[in-house]
N, C-alpha and C positions, 0 to 999 in steps of 0.2 A: 450226694453226687457218688455215680460210683467209679471206682480207683483204677489204677493202669495195674497191671500185673504185669513183670515179664519185660523184656527188652520192646524196644520199636523193629519191627522188622520194614526196612529199609528196602525194597525193590523196585523202585526209578531206575533210570538207566542213568544215574548220576545225576550230583554226587553219591558217590558207594560207599560204604563203609566204609571207616578210615578203621585200620588196624590194630589190636591191644599196643601193639611192636612199634608204630610208628608215633600213635598217643605218648607213650612212654620217652620214647626219643626228643619228639615235640619241647616235652618238659623238662625243660634247662633256663634256665638264667642265660639271657643274649652277653654276646663278648663283641671286644672291639673289631670291626668292623673293615679297620685299617689295619688291626694288629696281624701279627703270624700266625695265631690261630684261623684266624677265620680265615686267611689266604689258603691255606689246607682246606679246610673245609668247602672251598671254593673250588681246589685245582681237583677236588673227587666228586663233586655234584656234577660238574660239569664233563668230564671223563666219565661218570657213569652215565650219566645222557646219551652219548655218543654209542655206548652199549646198547641200551634201549630200543634209538632210533634205528641200528644200524648201519652206521656212517664213521668215518671219519675224518670228517669236515667239521666243523664249529656248528653246535650249537648254543645258543643264546637263550639265557634265561630273563622274564621279563617280570614284577612285582605284577602282576596282572589277570585277567580274566582271560578264556580261548578268544573273547570275540577281542580284545588287546592285539592278540598276537596276529590274529588277524590282517588285524590296521597296519603289522606291523611286516608282516609280507608285501602287503601292498606297496607301502611306502618309502620300501628297501628295494624297489625291486621294479616299478613303473612308474611314468611321468604321467602329468595330466594331459585328457584326450589318447593316452592309448587303447586299441580295440583286443577286450580280450574273451574269450571261450569262456561260457558255465552251462551248464545240465542242471536242469529244474529234476532235482531227485527227491524235493522234500522241503518242508520248511526250516531249516539252516540254509539249505542253499541257498535259498528265499532272500535269507540274512545277508549272507555273505555278497551275494547282487546288488542288494538295496548300498551294502557297504563299499560297493566296489564304485557303484554309481554317485554317490555320494564325494568320493575323488574327485570326481569328473570322469571317470574313463568309462568309455562306451562300451557296454557288452551284451554280444552276439549270443541269446540265453537258448540253449536248446531245450524243447518245452519235453515234459515227461507226466507218466501218472501217478506218482510218488508210489509205485506199488514194484520199482525196477532201478536197479543202479543205471551211473552211465554207459554209454552203449559206445563202446570204441570203435563200429562204425562207422557212427553216426560224426562223430568227432573228424574220423579221417574221411569221409567227404566234406565237412567242414573245410577241414585245412587245405583240402588238396582246392577247392573252390579258391581256396586265399590266396593266387597265381604271387602277388607282391609284398605275401609277407607280414601284411598289416596287424595280423590279431599275435600280440607280444605275450600272451602269457596263454595256458588253460588253466582252468582255475575247479578240480572235483572234491566233493564231499568223500573220502572214502569211507565211512557207515554212517550213512543217514540216520539220526537218532530219532527222528520221527518216525521212520518206518519201517527200522527193523532190516535197511537193505542195504546190501555193499557195494561199492566202485570195485571194479576190476582194474585195479593201480597199472601191474604189469601190463597189462594187454593195452594199459590208454599210451604207456610209455611207446609201446612198439606200432599204435594207431601215428601220435607223434613224429616217429622217425620212418617209419613207412611210408607217411607224406613228404619224407625229403624237409620238414617244415620246423625253423629254429625255436619255437614257442618256449618259453619257460613253461613246467609243467608245475604247478602250486597245489598240495594237496592240503585239504581237513582230513587231520588225525586226531582231534580234539576226543571222540568218544571210543577211538580205534587202539591208541600206543597201548603196550601194556596188556592189551586182550586179544586183540587179532595179527593173525603176523604180518608182518610191515617191516619192508627191507629199501630205506631210504637211499643208499648207496646202489645198490644191485637194478633195484628199478629205475633210475634214473631221475629219481626225483629231487627239483632245483629248491623247493621252500615245501618243509612238513610244519603245521599247525598243529599245535596243541596245549594240552593244558593241565592242572597236577589232580583235579577232582576226579577223575573216570576211572583209566586201570592202573593211573598210579597211584591210588589209592590215599592220596591228600585229600583235606579239605580245598576249596576252590583260593585260587591267591598265586599260583601261579602259571605262565603260559610261558611258552615254546617256540622255538621257531630251529629248525634244523637245515642247513641250506648247504648249497654246493660250489664247486669253483663258478660256475655261471651263475650263478646267482649273486655272488659276491662281485662279481666281475660288473653285472648291472647294477651294483648301489652304487658304484662308484661313477655313475656317468647318468644314470636317472634323476629328472628333476623334482623330484615330488618331495616337498619340506617336512621335517621330521627334526625333532632334535629329545625328546624321549624316546621313542624308537632306535635313534640312529644305530644301525651294525656296527657304524664305524667306532664308534663312542667305546660303545659296548666292549669290541673287542680288542681294543687296546687297555681294557683294563683288565678285561677276564683272562687274559694270556700270563697273568698272574696270582689269577683266583680271585681279583676282586669285581664290584661294581663302583660304577660313575656315581651313584645315590645309593641314601642305606638300602639294603638291600634287606628283606623278608626272613632274618636269619632263622627263626623258629620252623618256618615251611622249608627252610634248607635241611636244618637239620631231619626234620620230617621225608623229604626227599633221599637222601644221605641211606636211610633205610627203608623205605620203597625198592629205592636201586636194589639194596641188598638182598631184599625177600623175594625180590623178581629172577637174579641173577641164582639165587640159592634153588629157588623150584626150577630154573632152569625156563629160556624160553618159549623151547619147543612145548616144555611141557604145559606151561601158563597158556600156552598159545590149546595145546591139545584139551584142555581141561574145561579152557572156553568153549569150546566145539562140541563137549558131551556132553556139559548143563544145556547148550542150544538143542543137542537134538533131543534128550529129555523134554523139554520143554515144549519141543514145538509137535511129538506123539502126546502129550496129555490132551495139548490143542486141540489136536487130530481125534479122541478119543473122546472127548468132551462134544466132538462134531461140530466146533466152531471152524473160522477158517484163520489163515493168518494174512497178511496184509499184505506181506513180498511174494509175488510169483515167480521168483525166479531163482530155484533150489539155489544153484550157485553162486546167490548171490544171497541168503540168507543170512544174517546178524548174529556172530557170536555173543554177541554182549547184551541183546533184548532182542524181544519175540513182540511183534505188537499183534494184536487180537482184533478182529469185528468183531463188534455187536452184531447178533440179531436184527433186523429191522426192527423197530416198533421199541428197541429196547437203547438206553441212556447209558452212556458209556461211565459218566459222570455219578449220575444216581448211583450205578454200583460199586464205582469206586468209593464212594462215602461209606455205602455200608461196610465194604471190608476196611474202610478207616475206621470206623466206628468202633464195629464191631470185635476187629482182629486186632488193630492197631500195627496195621499194616498200609502202607503206602505206596502203590503202584503207578507206573507212569499214565499223563492224563494224555488226551488227543490234541495236536499241539493246530490252530490256527484251519486249516480245510477241513481238520481231521477232530477239532471238536466236538466231543461227544459222541463221537464214532467208533474209538479203536480203543480198550488201555494199552499198557503197555510194562510188560515183566522185565525189569530189568537184571542180569544175572552175572554181573560182571565183577573186577575185582576180587576180593579175599572172598567171593563165592565158593559156599561145598555142597556137596551132595546132600546134606541132612539140611542145609541151611535152605536151598532150591525146593524140596521136599517137604518143606515147612512152611516155604512159599504156595508152592502149590495147591497143598491143602486149603491155605484160605482162599484161595482164586476158587475151588470147587467148591467149600461152603459156601462164598460169598455168592457167585452162581443159585445157588439153589435161595438165599435169603431174599438175594433180589429179582425173583421169578424171571430166573432167565432160561430159557428152553435149552438143555444141556443134556445130556448121556452122561452116567455116574462111569467112574472108570478112568479119568485121568492120573489120578495120581497114582494106582499101579501100570499105569503104560509109561510112566516116567520113571517109576521104581524099577520096572524091569530093562530099559534101556539104561539104567544106574549098574543096573548089576547085571547088566550082561545080556540077557535074557529079550531080545525085545520082541523075539517072536510067538512066546508063550504066552501072551493072553490070551483066552479064550472070548467067547460070544457071550459070556454069563457076568465077564469084568465091565460088558458095555447094556449093561439093565438100563434101559430107557426110564427118565422121569420127565414125566408131565407135572411141571411145576408152572 
């Protein structure tokens, strides 16, 4: 049996690799979750989360997945039978819709092609038609992980305000928080949903809901049943750094360290780094002669790039070859995109050298899988990262007939 050498390249769009600093921070004994040391830890992470969401309002941390945070957003702000407006941007928007319907909400769903983010003009039109203000919330995925397309949240907030509509704005930031510019307060978001294993560079296990005063007011009058997810109970204990039930102490150690890492780099620098890596990745895709799934340049994701396979070639076969031969995981195509796309993650602690290695694995894998492509994608990405995107010449785009 052939033995693997070197570390595994986890280039999926989450979970993202966990930095050594975070792993070391988590490698500590648990403490009394009712004692003074834990209260200090709790206050530090709750305050740090506000900085990451860019909000002065409460952020609530759950021992959960991002799916749990989705549910918390719904049960704390809406009532059975309420109408909500959602947009079909991809696989995860479909799942959030499914959850909303299971909770008895009536979903007005704007269809999409899975190649664009949410259209603010379409949202304006629906809200202007809703003269009785039956729609209680607009629910949007910020970064659609299945497609590599983002939605323009500030413009969607303007669309709601422009229609003079009182609907809440609920946003899924599960794969965007800590990776893409996001301003909870400035953009007028009422509930931002997120989790630990993407831009926060932690293992799975923490869910987050950032709130607004309007959302907190709604939580005091809505009729949805809840217990574990109840904001009121959480906020009562969070006021002094504690939780109403046993918290995941070691994950909170890691969260404190991850927040420190992001703030030490500076959020603006973090966002710029992700943008630069994404530009380099798209340059490689273009040089290979392949197509990026997202069709709107202003909506390209800094977190991942979804790449369409040429007709007659299966993305899963390609991914398996890359995994078996180069010990690298690429993101799979989800639901209607199964077998049609592969996804390159470039988030979290990803660096220039890590990305170059990943793109090299992709380019070698294309050759191994017999996928028609042009050589030179890695060189094109290198030119972007070195600040010389215009220096490539035709000889770097040697046609490969494999």
